[in-house]
C-alpha positions in Angstrom: 80.8 76.9 172.1 78.4 78.6 174.6 79.2 81.8 176.5 79.6 81.3 180.4 79.4 84.4 182.5 80.2 84.5 186.2 78.2 86.2 188.9 79.3 85.5 192.5 78.8 81.8 193.0 76.5 81.5 190.0 77.1 81.0 186.2 75.0 82.0 183.3 75.2 80.0 180.1 74.1 81.4 176.7 73.9 79.1 173.9 73.9 79.4 170.0 71.3 78.2 167.5 73.8 75.5 166.3 74.9 74.0 169.6 72.7 71.5 171.4 73.0 72.0 175.3 72.0 69.7 178.0 71.9 70.8 181.7 71.6 68.0 184.1 71.5 68.2 188.0 71.5 65.0 190.2 70.9 62.7 187.2 67.9 64.8 186.2 67.7 66.7 183.0 66.8 70.2 183.7 67.2 71.9 180.2 68.2 70.6 176.9 68.0 71.9 173.2 69.5 74.6 171.0 69.6 78.3 171.8 69.3 77.7 175.5 70.1 80.3 178.2 70.0 79.8 181.9 71.6 80.2 185.3 73.1 77.3 187.2 75.5 76.3 190.0 78.8 74.9 188.8 79.0 72.5 191.9 76.0 70.6 191.1 75.6 71.2 187.2 76.5 68.8 184.5 76.8 70.4 181.1 77.1 68.9 177.6 77.5 70.8 174.3 76.9 69.0 171.0 77.3 70.9 167.7 74.5 70.2 165.3 75.7 72.3 162.2 77.0 70.6 159.0 80.6 69.8 159.2 83.1 69.5 156.4 85.8 66.6 156.8 88.5 66.6 154.2 90.0 63.2 153.5 93.4 62.2 151.9 94.6 58.7 151.7 96.7 56.4 149.6 95.5 53.4 147.5 96.9 50.8 145.2 95.4 50.0 141.8 95.2 46.6 140.1 98.5 47.3 138.2 100.2 48.2 141.6 100.3 51.9 141.0 100.1 54.1 144.2 97.4 56.8 144.0 96.2 59.5 146.3 92.6 60.0 146.9 91.3 63.4 147.9 87.6 63.4 149.1 85.4 65.6 151.4 82.6 64.2 153.6 79.8 66.4 154.9 78.2 65.1 158.1 76.1 66.4 161.1 75.0 65.1 164.5 71.3 64.4 163.8 70.6 62.9 167.3 72.6 65.1 169.8 70.9 63.4 172.7 72.2 60.0 171.6 75.7 61.5 170.8 75.9 63.0 174.3 75.5 59.6 175.9 78.0 57.8 173.5 80.7 60.4 173.3 82.1 62.8 175.8 80.7 66.2 174.9 80.9 67.3 178.6 81.7 71.0 179.3 83.6 72.5 182.3 80.8 74.2 184.1 83.2 77.0 185.6 84.9 78.0 182.3 82.6 76.6 179.6 85.4 74.7 177.8 85.1 71.2 176.4 86.7 68.4 178.5 87.4 66.2 175.5 87.7 66.2 171.7 84.8 64.0 170.6 84.7 65.5 167.0 88.1 64.1 166.5 86.8 60.7 167.2 83.9 61.1 164.7 86.4 62.3 162.0 88.6 59.3 162.7 85.6 57.0 162.3 84.4 58.7 159.1 87.9 58.6 157.6 88.3 54.8 158.1 84.8 54.1 157.0 85.4 56.1 153.8 88.7 54.6 153.0 87.7 50.9 153.0 85.2 51.0 150.0 87.6 53.2 148.1 90.5 50.9 148.7 88.5 47.8 147.7 87.3 49.4 144.5 90.6 50.9 143.4 92.3 47.5 144.0 90.2 46.0 141.2 90.8 48.6 138.4 94.0 49.5 136.4 95.5 53.0 136.8 94.2 54.4 133.6 90.6 53.4 134.6 91.1 54.6 138.2 92.1 58.0 137.0 89.2 58.4 134.4 86.2 56.2 135.2 86.6 55.2 138.7 86.1 58.6 140.4 82.2 58.3 140.1 82.3 54.7 141.3 84.4 55.7 144.3 82.2 58.5 145.2 79.1 56.4 145.0 80.7 53.5 147.0 81.9 55.8 149.7 78.5 57.6 150.0 76.6 54.2 150.1 79.0 52.8 152.6 78.7 55.7 155.0 74.9 55.9 154.8 74.5 52.3 155.7 77.1 52.2 158.5 75.4 51.3 161.7 78.2 52.6 163.8 77.4 56.1 162.7 73.7 55.8 163.5 74.7 54.4 167.0 76.4 57.7 167.8 73.7 59.8 166.2 75.9 61.0 163.2 74.3 61.3 159.7 76.3 61.7 156.5 75.0 64.5 154.3 77.2 63.9 151.2 80.4 62.4 150.1 82.6 63.9 147.2 85.8 62.6 145.6 87.8 65.7 144.6 90.6 63.9 142.8 92.6 60.7 142.3 96.1 61.4 141.4 99.1 59.1 141.0 102.7 59.8 142.0 104.2 62.9 140.5 106.7 61.1 138.3 104.0 58.7 137.2 101.6 61.6 136.5 104.2 63.3 134.3 104.8 60.2 132.4 101.0 59.8 131.8 100.7 63.3 130.8 103.5 63.1 128.3 101.4 61.8 125.3 99.0 64.5 125.9 101.7 67.1 126.3 103.3 65.8 123.0 99.9 65.9 121.2 99.3 69.4 122.4 102.9 70.4 121.4 102.3 68.9 118.0 99.2 70.8 117.6 101.0 74.0 118.9 103.8 73.4 116.4 101.4 72.8 113.6 99.8 76.0 114.4 103.1 77.8 114.6 104.2 76.3 111.2 101.0 77.3 109.7 101.2 80.7 111.0 104.8 80.9 109.8 103.7 79.5 106.4 100.9 82.2 106.2 103.4 84.9 107.2 105.8 83.6 104.4 103.0 83.7 102.0 101.9 87.1 103.1 105.5 88.3 102.7 105.8 86.7 99.4 102.6 88.4 98.3 103.8 91.7 99.7 107.2 91.2 97.8 105.4 90.4 94.6 103.2 93.5 95.1 106.3 95.6 95.6 108.0 94.1 92.6 104.9 94.7 90.5 104.8 98.3 91.8 108.5 98.7 90.9 107.8 97.2 87.3 104.9 99.5 86.9 106.9 102.6 88.1 109.7 101.5 85.7 107.4 101.2 82.8 105.7 104.6 83.6 109.2 106.0 83.8 110.0 104.6 80.5 106.9 106.0 79.1 107.8 109.3 80.7 111.3 109.3 79.1 110.0 108.3 75.8 107.4 111.0 75.9 109.9 113.5 77.2 112.2 112.5 74.2 109.3 112.8 71.8 108.5 116.2 73.3 112.2 117.4 72.9 112.4 116.1 69.4 109.1 117.8 68.5 110.3 121.0 70.2 113.6 120.7 68.2 111.7 120.0 64.9 109.5 123.1 65.6 112.5 125.2 66.5 114.4 124.0 63.3 111.3 124.7 61.2 110.9 128.2 62.7 114.7 128.9 62.2 114.4 127.6 58.7 111.3 129.8 58.1 113.2 132.8 59.5 116.3 132.0 57.3 114.2 131.6 54.3 112.5 134.8 55.1 115.7 136.6 55.6 117.2 135.1 52.4 114.1 136.1 50.4 114.3 139.4 51.8 118.1 139.7 51.0 117.5 138.5 47.5 114.7 140.9 47.1 116.9 143.7 48.5 119.8 142.6 46.3 117.6 142.5 43.2 116.3 145.9 44.0 119.9 147.2 44.6 121.0 145.7 41.4 118.2 147.2 39.5 118.9 150.5 41.1 122.6 150.1 40.2 121.9 149.3 36.8 119.4 152.2 36.3 122.0 154.5 37.9 124.8 153.1 35.6 122.5 153.5 32.6 121.7 157.0 33.5 125.2 157.9 34.1 126.3 156.2 30.9 123.6 158.2 29.0 124.9 161.3 30.8 128.3 160.6 30.0 127.6 159.8 26.4 125.7 163.0 26.2 128.5 164.8 27.7 131.0 163.2 25.4 128.9 164.2 22.3 128.9 167.8 23.7 132.6 167.7 24.2 133.0 166.4 20.7 132.0 169.6 19.1 134.0 172.0 21.4 137.2 173.5 20.2 140.4 171.9 21.6 141.4 174.9 23.7 138.3 174.4 25.7 139.0 170.9 26.9 141.9 171.6 29.2 139.8 174.1 31.0 137.1 171.6 31.4 139.6 169.0 32.6 140.9 171.5 35.2 137.4 172.3 36.3 136.6 168.5 36.7 139.8 168.1 38.6 139.1 170.9 40.8 135.7 169.5 41.6 137.5 166.3 42.7 140.1 168.0 44.9 139.5 168.7 48.6 138.7 172.1 49.8 141.5 174.5 49.9 141.3 177.0 52.6 144.6 178.8 52.0 147.0 178.8 48.9 150.6 179.6 49.2 152.3 180.4 46.0 156.2 180.1 46.1 158.5 181.5 43.6 159.4 178.1 42.4 155.7 177.3 41.8 155.1 180.5 40.2 158.0 180.2 37.8 157.2 176.7 36.8 153.6 177.6 36.1 154.7 180.6 34.0 157.1 178.4 32.1 154.2 175.9 31.4 152.0 178.6 30.5 154.5 180.2 28.1 155.1 176.7 26.5 151.3 176.3 26.1 151.0 179.6 24.5 153.6 178.8 22.0 
């Protein structure tokens, strides 16, 4: 929309590069074209504004397939007004010269016409194909048929409209029917997912089994090594006991040999001493044999005195003295 500026009883219009403007005065065209800028008097000015940029028109309509399934077609039509001068004469693109606002809505008429023209070839095509083909293969055919119908339509060329492109976004059935159609695919995907899950679980079980076997092998190896350790320890203790017993035996044998040696030496000494004493005693007896009989008691007393303990003091009582004198007297007799 062009900008309209007021100055006293005059108006100034400043257009844009995408808006075609025509200024008429008394059935005479004063200015027309895009990007216009001029002064005018509202009382005698007739203004028309026609957009010449590309417009996107979204379409959504229902159709019925050959197997009586209801589908929804989503499409987009791109168009532009290629001949704005012709469009300004066929449609009401007039503008209020005082405020610069459009008096009508001609683009809605163009959109309605495009929608009706695009629906008809799509409806005719979808009515001849079943639902499965309509959802898979018919999208391209619907797009081509709609584009061909719009490009060859004379009513669009009569109002200066050119279709740039036509696109079919989607063809979708009713929600319940769509879910039913998606069920086999969902089931197949679910089966693949279950298969992957089962495979993953099987791999996990296999890995757990391998881990358990590895742990069992480790335990067996540890037990075997522990058994070897116990056997080695027993052998070491046995060897230690044998060595200790052998050492004790050697010590005992040494001590016994030493005792035998000492006993033998002691016996030899005793025998030697006994023999010497016997010889001395024999020599003494031989010497006593030749002595007078009166000498023998004296020697016996001397020998007895040698065997008696030491006498520090001697107390002679009258009884002892009288007895000794009596024995002495008897001996003298």
